[in-house]
C-alpha positions as CSV (number, residue, x, y, z in Angstrom):
1,M,0.0,0.0,0.0
2,G,1.2,3.5,-0.9
3,F,0.4,6.8,0.7
4,V,-1.5,8.0,-2.4
5,G,-3.8,5.9,-4.6
6,P,-7.4,4.6,-4.7
7,R,-8.5,3.6,-1.2
8,P,-8.8,-0.2,-0.9
9,E,-12.3,-1.6,-0.3
10,R,-13.3,-4.7,1.7
11,P,-13.3,-7.8,-0.4
12,E,-17.0,-8.5,0.0
13,F,-17.8,-5.0,-1.2
14,V,-15.4,-5.4,-4.2
15,Q,-17.3,-8.5,-5.3
16,W,-20.7,-6.7,-5.0
17,L,-19.6,-3.4,-6.6
18,T,-17.9,-5.2,-9.4
19,K,-21.3,-6.7,-10.3
20,E,-23.1,-3.4,-9.9
21,I,-20.6,-0.9,-11.5
22,P,-19.0,-1.3,-14.9
23,Y,-15.2,-0.8,-14.9
24,Y,-15.0,-1.0,-11.1
25,P,-12.1,-3.5,-11.2
26,V,-10.0,-1.0,-13.2
27,R,-9.3,0.9,-10.0
28,N,-7.2,-2.1,-8.9
29,V,-4.6,-1.7,-11.6
30,V,-2.6,0.7,-9.4
31,R,-1.4,0.3,-5.9
32,P,-4.0,1.3,-3.3
33,G,-3.3,4.2,-0.9
34,I,-4.1,5.7,2.4
35,T,-5.5,8.8,0.7
36,G,-6.6,9.5,-2.8
37,W,-8.2,11.9,-5.2
38,A,-11.7,10.6,-4.3
39,Q,-11.0,11.1,-0.6
40,V,-10.0,14.8,-1.0
41,R,-12.7,15.7,-3.6
42,Y,-15.8,13.7,-2.6
43,K,-17.7,13.2,0.7
44,Y,-17.8,9.9,2.6
45,G,-20.4,7.7,1.0
46,N,-21.9,4.3,1.5
47,T,-24.3,3.9,-1.4
48,V,-23.8,2.4,-4.9
49,E,-24.3,5.9,-6.3
50,D,-21.5,7.2,-4.1
51,A,-19.2,4.3,-5.2
52,K,-19.9,5.2,-8.8
53,E,-19.0,8.8,-8.2
54,K,-15.8,7.9,-6.3
55,L,-14.9,5.5,-9.2
56,Q,-14.9,8.5,-11.5
57,Y,-12.3,10.2,-9.3
58,D,-10.2,7.0,-9.0
59,L,-10.2,6.6,-12.8
60,F,-9.2,10.3,-13.2
61,Y,-6.3,9.6,-10.8
62,I,-5.2,6.5,-12.7
63,K,-5.3,8.3,-16.0
64,N,-3.5,11.4,-14.8
65,A,-1.1,9.9,-12.2
66,S,1.9,12.0,-11.7
67,L,4.2,13.3,-8.9
68,G,2.4,16.7,-9.1
69,L,-1.0,15.1,-8.6
70,D,0.3,13.0,-5.7
71,L,1.8,16.2,-4.1
72,L,-1.5,18.0,-4.6
73,I,-3.4,15.1,-2.9
74,M,-1.0,15.0,0.0
75,F,-1.3,18.8,0.5
76,E,-5.1,18.6,0.3
77,T,-5.1,15.7,2.8
78,I,-3.0,17.6,5.3
79,K,-5.2,20.6,4.9
80,I,-8.3,18.6,5.6
81,V,-6.8,17.0,8.7
82,I,-5.5,20.3,10.1
83,L,-8.8,22.2,9.4
84,G,-10.9,19.3,10.6
85,R,-13.0,19.1,7.4
86,G,-12.9,15.3,7.1
87,A,-15.9,13.0,6.9
88,Q,-18.6,14.0,9.4
């Protein structure tokens, strides 16, 4: 696991979401991370619709992965933690 990348999901949810959401397994082509683009850009969610939206952010990250994007995600993560604007 790295510091930046799509957040890993529990295996039972991966099986279920793979059946519900096209292209969901694509997010597994990169190493998972503690924080990611979906975590700094989207609210905490627990529905299929939320998972679909977060997948869009994960696919954006995979397509545009770079040191600059990783640094931006790390900066945003630190800002969220310091300002207390995380999941409520």
